[in-house]
C-alpha positions as CSV (number, residue, x, y, z in Angstrom):
1,X,-95.8,-98.2,16.2
2,X,-92.7,-100.2,17.1
3,X,-89.5,-98.3,16.9
4,X,-86.3,-99.3,18.6
5,X,-84.3,-96.1,19.4
6,X,-80.7,-96.3,20.4
7,X,-79.6,-96.2,24.1
8,X,-78.4,-92.6,23.6
9,X,-81.7,-91.5,22.1
10,X,-83.7,-93.2,24.8
11,X,-81.5,-91.6,27.4
12,X,-82.3,-88.2,25.9
13,X,-86.0,-89.0,26.0
14,X,-85.6,-90.1,29.6
15,X,-84.3,-86.7,30.7
16,X,-87.7,-85.2,30.7
17,X,-89.3,-88.4,32.1
18,X,-86.8,-88.3,35.0
19,X,-87.8,-84.7,35.8
20,X,-91.4,-85.5,36.1
21,X,-91.1,-89.2,37.0
22,X,-92.2,-89.2,40.6
23,X,-95.4,-87.3,39.9
24,X,-96.3,-89.5,36.9
25,X,-95.6,-92.7,38.9
26,X,-98.2,-91.6,41.4
27,X,-100.8,-92.4,38.8
28,X,-100.3,-96.2,39.4
29,X,-101.0,-97.7,42.8
30,X,-98.1,-99.2,44.7
31,X,-99.7,-100.9,47.6
32,X,-96.7,-103.1,48.6
33,X,-94.4,-100.1,48.6
34,X,-94.4,-99.5,52.4
35,X,-93.1,-102.9,53.2
36,X,-90.2,-102.5,50.8
37,X,-89.4,-99.1,52.1
38,X,-88.5,-100.4,55.5
39,X,-85.4,-101.9,53.9
40,X,-84.5,-98.7,52.1
41,X,-84.7,-95.7,54.4
42,X,-84.0,-95.2,58.1
43,X,-86.7,-93.9,60.4
44,X,-84.9,-90.6,60.8
45,X,-84.8,-88.0,57.9
46,X,-81.2,-86.7,57.5
47,X,-80.0,-84.4,54.8
48,X,-78.1,-86.5,52.2
49,X,-76.9,-83.7,49.9
50,X,-77.3,-80.0,49.4
51,X,-77.6,-78.5,46.0
52,X,-76.8,-74.8,46.0
53,X,-78.0,-74.8,49.6
54,X,-81.2,-76.7,48.9
55,X,-81.3,-80.0,51.0
56,X,-82.1,-83.4,49.5
57,X,-83.6,-85.4,52.4
58,X,-83.6,-89.2,53.0
59,X,-87.4,-89.0,52.9
60,X,-87.2,-87.4,49.4
61,X,-85.2,-90.4,48.2
62,X,-87.5,-92.9,49.9
63,X,-90.7,-91.4,48.4
64,X,-89.4,-91.2,44.9
65,X,-88.0,-94.7,45.1
66,X,-91.4,-96.1,46.3
67,X,-93.3,-94.1,43.7
68,X,-91.1,-95.5,40.9
69,X,-90.0,-98.9,42.1
70,X,-92.0,-99.9,45.1
71,X,-93.9,-102.7,43.5
72,X,-90.8,-104.1,41.8
73,X,-88.8,-104.0,45.1
74,X,-91.6,-105.6,47.0
75,X,-91.7,-108.4,44.4
76,X,-88.0,-109.0,44.9
77,X,-88.3,-109.3,48.7
78,X,-87.7,-113.1,48.5
79,X,-84.2,-112.6,47.0
80,X,-81.1,-113.1,49.0
81,X,-80.6,-110.2,51.4
82,X,-77.2,-109.2,49.9
83,X,-78.6,-109.2,46.3
84,X,-81.6,-107.1,47.4
85,X,-79.3,-104.7,49.2
86,X,-77.2,-104.3,46.1
87,X,-80.2,-103.6,43.9
88,X,-81.6,-101.1,46.5
89,X,-78.2,-99.3,46.6
90,X,-78.1,-99.0,42.8
91,X,-81.7,-97.7,42.7
92,X,-80.9,-95.2,45.4
93,X,-77.9,-93.9,43.4
94,X,-80.2,-93.3,40.3
95,X,-82.8,-91.6,42.5
96,X,-80.3,-89.3,44.2
97,X,-78.8,-88.2,40.9
98,X,-82.3,-87.6,39.5
99,X,-83.2,-85.5,42.6
100,X,-80.1,-83.5,42.2
101,X,-81.0,-82.7,38.6
102,X,-84.6,-81.9,39.4
103,X,-83.5,-79.6,42.3
104,X,-81.2,-77.7,39.9
105,X,-84.2,-77.2,37.5
106,X,-86.6,-76.3,40.3
107,X,-84.1,-73.7,41.7
108,X,-83.7,-72.3,38.2
109,X,-87.4,-72.2,37.6
110,X,-88.0,-70.3,40.8
111,X,-85.2,-67.9,40.0
112,X,-87.0,-67.2,36.7
113,X,-90.1,-66.4,38.7
114,X,-92.2,-69.3,37.5
115,X,-95.2,-70.1,39.8
116,X,-97.8,-72.8,40.1
117,X,-101.4,-71.5,40.4
118,X,-103.9,-73.3,42.6
119,X,-106.1,-73.8,39.6
120,X,-103.3,-75.6,37.7
121,X,-102.5,-77.8,40.7
122,X,-106.2,-78.8,41.2
123,X,-106.5,-79.6,37.5
124,X,-103.5,-81.9,37.7
125,X,-105.0,-83.6,40.8
126,X,-108.3,-84.1,39.1
127,X,-106.5,-85.7,36.1
128,X,-104.7,-88.1,38.3
129,X,-107.9,-89.0,40.1
130,X,-109.6,-89.7,36.8
131,X,-107.0,-92.3,36.0
132,X,-107.5,-94.2,39.2
133,X,-109.7,-97.4,39.4
134,X,-113.4,-96.6,39.6
135,X,-114.5,-95.9,43.2
136,X,-111.0,-95.0,44.4
137,X,-110.2,-91.6,45.8
138,X,-106.9,-89.8,45.5
139,X,-106.6,-89.7,49.3
140,X,-107.0,-93.5,49.5
141,X,-104.5,-94.0,46.7
142,X,-102.0,-91.7,48.4
143,X,-102.4,-93.6,51.7
144,X,-102.0,-97.0,50.0
145,X,-98.6,-95.8,48.6
146,X,-97.5,-94.3,51.9
147,X,-97.3,-90.8,50.4
148,X,-99.2,-87.9,52.0
149,X,-101.6,-86.0,49.8
150,X,-99.8,-82.8,50.7
151,X,-96.6,-84.3,49.2
152,X,-98.4,-85.1,45.9
153,X,-99.6,-81.5,45.8
154,X,-96.1,-80.2,46.5
155,X,-94.8,-82.5,43.7
156,X,-97.3,-81.1,41.2
157,X,-96.4,-77.5,42.2
158,X,-92.7,-78.2,41.6
159,X,-93.4,-80.0,38.3
160,X,-95.6,-77.2,37.1
161,X,-92.8,-74.7,37.6
162,X,-90.2,-76.9,35.9
163,X,-92.5,-77.5,32.9
164,X,-92.7,-73.8,32.4
165,X,-88.9,-73.6,32.6
166,X,-88.5,-76.4,30.1
167,X,-91.0,-74.7,27.7
168,X,-88.8,-71.6,27.9
169,X,-85.5,-73.5,27.4
170,X,-86.9,-75.4,24.4
171,X,-88.9,-72.6,22.9
172,X,-86.5,-72.2,19.9
173,X,-86.6,-76.0,19.0
174,X,-88.5,-76.4,15.8
175,X,-90.3,-79.3,14.2
176,X,-87.9,-81.3,11.9
177,X,-88.4,-80.9,8.2
178,X,-89.8,-83.8,6.2
179,X,-86.5,-84.3,4.5
180,X,-84.8,-84.7,7.9
181,X,-87.4,-87.2,9.0
182,X,-87.0,-89.2,5.7
183,X,-83.2,-89.2,6.1
184,X,-83.5,-90.7,9.5
185,X,-85.9,-93.3,8.3
186,X,-83.6,-94.3,5.4
187,X,-80.5,-94.4,7.6
188,X,-82.1,-96.5,10.3
189,X,-84.1,-99.3,8.6
190,X,-83.8,-101.7,11.6
191,X,-85.8,-99.3,13.8
192,X,-88.8,-99.5,11.5
193,X,-89.0,-103.3,11.2
194,X,-92.0,-104.6,13.1
195,X,-90.4,-107.5,14.8
196,X,-91.8,-111.0,15.1
197,X,-93.8,-111.4,18.2
198,X,-96.2,-113.6,20.0
199,X,-99.0,-113.1,22.5
200,X,-99.2,-115.7,25.2
201,X,-100.5,-116.6,28.6
202,X,-98.9,-118.9,31.2
203,X,-99.4,-120.6,34.5
204,X,-96.3,-120.6,36.7
205,X,-95.7,-123.1,39.4
206,X,-92.7,-121.5,41.1
207,X,-89.7,-123.4,42.4
208,X,-87.7,-120.4,43.4
209,X,-86.0,-120.7,46.8
210,X,-86.7,-124.4,47.0
211,X,-83.8,-126.9,47.3
212,X,-85.5,-129.9,48.9
213,X,-86.0,-132.7,46.4
214,X,-89.3,-133.7,48.0
215,X,-90.7,-130.2,47.7
216,X,-89.4,-129.9,44.1
217,X,-91.1,-133.2,43.2
218,X,-94.4,-131.9,44.7
219,X,-94.1,-128.8,42.6
220,X,-93.6,-130.9,39.4
221,X,-96.6,-133.0,40.3
222,X,-98.7,-129.9,40.9
223,X,-97.8,-128.6,37.5
224,X,-98.5,-131.9,35.8
225,X,-102.0,-132.0,37.5
226,X,-102.8,-128.5,36.2
227,X,-101.7,-129.6,32.7
228,X,-103.9,-132.7,32.9
229,X,-106.9,-130.6,33.9
230,X,-106.3,-128.4,30.8
231,X,-106.0,-131.4,28.6
232,X,-109.4,-132.5,29.9
233,X,-111.1,-129.3,29.0
234,X,-110.6,-126.9,32.0
235,X,-110.5,-123.2,31.2
236,X,-106.9,-121.8,31.1
237,X,-107.8,-118.4,32.5
238,X,-109.6,-120.0,35.5
239,X,-106.7,-122.3,36.4
240,X,-104.3,-119.5,36.0
241,X,-106.2,-117.4,38.4
242,X,-106.4,-120.3,40.9
243,X,-102.9,-121.8,40.7
244,X,-100.4,-119.5,39.0
245,X,-97.6,-118.0,41.1
246,X,-97.1,-115.1,38.6
247,X,-98.8,-111.7,39.0
248,X,-100.2,-112.3,35.5
249,X,-102.8,-114.6,37.2
250,X,-104.9,-111.5,37.7
251,X,-105.3,-111.3,33.9
252,X,-105.9,-114.9,33.4
253,X,-102.2,-115.6,32.9
254,X,-101.9,-113.1,30.0
255,X,-98.4,-111.8,29.4
256,X,-99.4,-109.7,26.4
257,X,-97.2,-109.4,23.3
258,X,-93.5,-109.9,23.4
259,X,-90.7,-110.3,20.9
260,X,-87.5,-112.3,20.9
261,X,-85.0,-111.5,23.6
262,X,-87.6,-110.5,26.1
263,X,-88.1,-113.8,27.9
264,X,-85.7,-116.4,29.3
265,X,-84.5,-118.7,26.5
266,X,-86.5,-121.8,27.4
267,X,-89.7,-119.8,27.6
268,X,-89.0,-118.0,24.4
269,X,-88.2,-121.1,22.4
270,X,-91.4,-122.8,23.5
271,X,-93.7,-119.8,22.9
272,X,-92.4,-119.1,19.4
273,X,-92.5,-122.8,18.4
274,X,-96.0,-123.5,19.8
275,X,-99.2,-123.4,17.6
276,X,-101.7,-120.6,18.3
277,X,-104.5,-121.8,20.6
278,X,-102.6,-124.9,21.8
279,X,-101.4,-125.5,25.4
280,X,-97.9,-126.8,25.3
281,X,-96.0,-129.2,27.5
282,X,-94.4,-128.1,30.7
283,X,-91.4,-125.8,30.3
284,X,-88.8,-125.6,33.1
285,X,-86.9,-122.4,33.7
286,X,-85.1,-120.9,36.8
287,X,-88.5,-119.5,37.8
288,X,-90.2,-122.9,37.9
289,X,-92.6,-124.8,35.7
290,X,-94.6,-123.0,33.0
291,X,-97.7,-124.1,31.1
292,X,-97.9,-121.8,28.1
293,X,-100.8,-121.0,25.7
294,X,-100.0,-118.9,22.7
295,X,-102.9,-116.8,21.7
296,X,-101.5,-114.9,18.7
297,X,-98.5,-114.6,16.4
298,X,-97.2,-111.7,14.4
299,X,-94.6,-112.1,11.6
300,X,-91.9,-109.5,11.2
301,X,-92.4,-106.9,8.5
302,X,-91.0,-103.5,7.4
303,X,-93.1,-100.4,8.2
304,X,-93.6,-97.9,5.3
305,X,-92.5,-94.3,5.7
306,X,-96.0,-93.0,5.3
307,X,-97.1,-95.2,8.2
308,X,-94.4,-93.9,10.6
309,X,-93.9,-90.4,9.4
310,X,-96.2,-88.6,11.9
311,X,-94.9,-90.5,15.0
312,X,-91.3,-90.3,13.9
313,X,-91.6,-86.5,13.3
314,X,-93.0,-86.2,16.8
315,X,-90.3,-88.5,18.3
316,X,-87.5,-86.5,16.6
317,X,-89.0,-83.3,17.8
318,X,-89.2,-84.5,21.4
319,X,-85.7,-85.9,21.1
320,X,-84.4,-82.5,20.1
321,X,-86.1,-80.9,23.0
322,X,-84.8,-83.5,25.4
323,X,-81.3,-82.9,24.1
324,X,-81.7,-79.1,24.7
325,X,-82.8,-79.7,28.2
326,X,-79.9,-82.2,28.8
327,X,-77.5,-79.5,27.7
328,X,-79.1,-77.0,30.0
329,X,-78.9,-79.4,33.0
330,X,-75.3,-80.0,32.2
331,X,-74.7,-76.3,32.3
332,X,-76.4,-76.0,35.6
333,X,-74.4,-78.9,37.0
334,X,-71.2,-77.3,36.0
335,X,-72.1,-74.2,38.0
336,X,-73.7,-75.9,41.0
337,X,-72.4,-76.3,44.5
338,X,-73.3,-79.9,45.4
339,X,-72.1,-81.1,48.8
340,X,-72.6,-84.2,50.9
341,X,-74.2,-83.2,54.2
342,X,-71.6,-82.4,56.9
343,X,-68.7,-82.6,54.5
344,X,-66.4,-79.8,53.4
345,X,-66.9,-78.4,50.0
346,X,-65.2,-80.6,47.4
347,X,-63.0,-79.1,44.7
348,X,-65.0,-77.8,41.7
349,X,-65.7,-80.5,39.1
350,X,-68.4,-81.2,36.6
351,X,-71.8,-81.8,38.1
352,X,-71.9,-85.5,37.5
353,X,-68.5,-86.0,39.1
354,X,-69.6,-84.0,42.1
355,X,-72.7,-86.2,42.4
356,X,-70.7,-89.4,42.1
357,X,-68.1,-88.2,44.7
358,X,-70.9,-87.3,47.1
359,X,-72.6,-90.6,46.7
360,X,-69.3,-92.5,47.3
361,X,-68.6,-90.4,50.3
């Protein structure tokens, strides 16, 4: 089902995702993460903040950053150093705030006496390992991401305690009535319109970082040669795997489905105008030269209430629970003592203001 929730609603959904984000991210390998981490965290492991006396360490920030964004940061390594540093700083700010909120919840969970049994931890570890590629072990995966297996176990223990607290906090949140669900459906028609989309593959000959005219001409010639081979009957997927500079080469160049506004304008225009099954002319963007093959098109259409009722009911229910947790976290933030390491206690403010002040300090 395709539903576009507002930024506020997605923010509420994200509350629970942020609480458990690091553990969930461990399910996907992030092999390039270690290289990117060298730019992010110093070799020492200082205390960055304390939350009601509980320290948040530099290593905590590094590990969560690598778990969530390691691959993306590694892929951006070719960008200008000042731009990469700015992105890393922004990501660190988000991670620090998430760690503060998670620490508040973990402290509250432990104060309530919630515990994580060894059986529950082992079950979660087994579930993670089941989702790994065939033949991969959890130990190998942890090593590839630069995260010790003991840290993953500790993360699961913490998340288990927090989940119990969240269940307690949201215990009185009930399923929305059908009338409430229908009212939301009627008042938000744009969210239940299945947007026009295409499925496409591409071969990218990258020109990023190249300013020399001779090199640029060579890149254009390379793209033209690939297009000529395709016109002569070569297999798109094979040439994508051999020549594309995009990570999608691992999937034969497939980018999957996408709607309008998701790609750069030049790419979008070509993809939506091309015929299904045809390989189009070269398309130039800031990334380089693209050779696009559209594999499927989907016209926009309105989704009937009966088709979305079940998922919408579930979404509104989760939204209500996330809002309840958000209110609970805000209450914890208002009471918390959040300090930058080595700094005197700041005047009492709301939790978010304290976090921002600490980060600026």
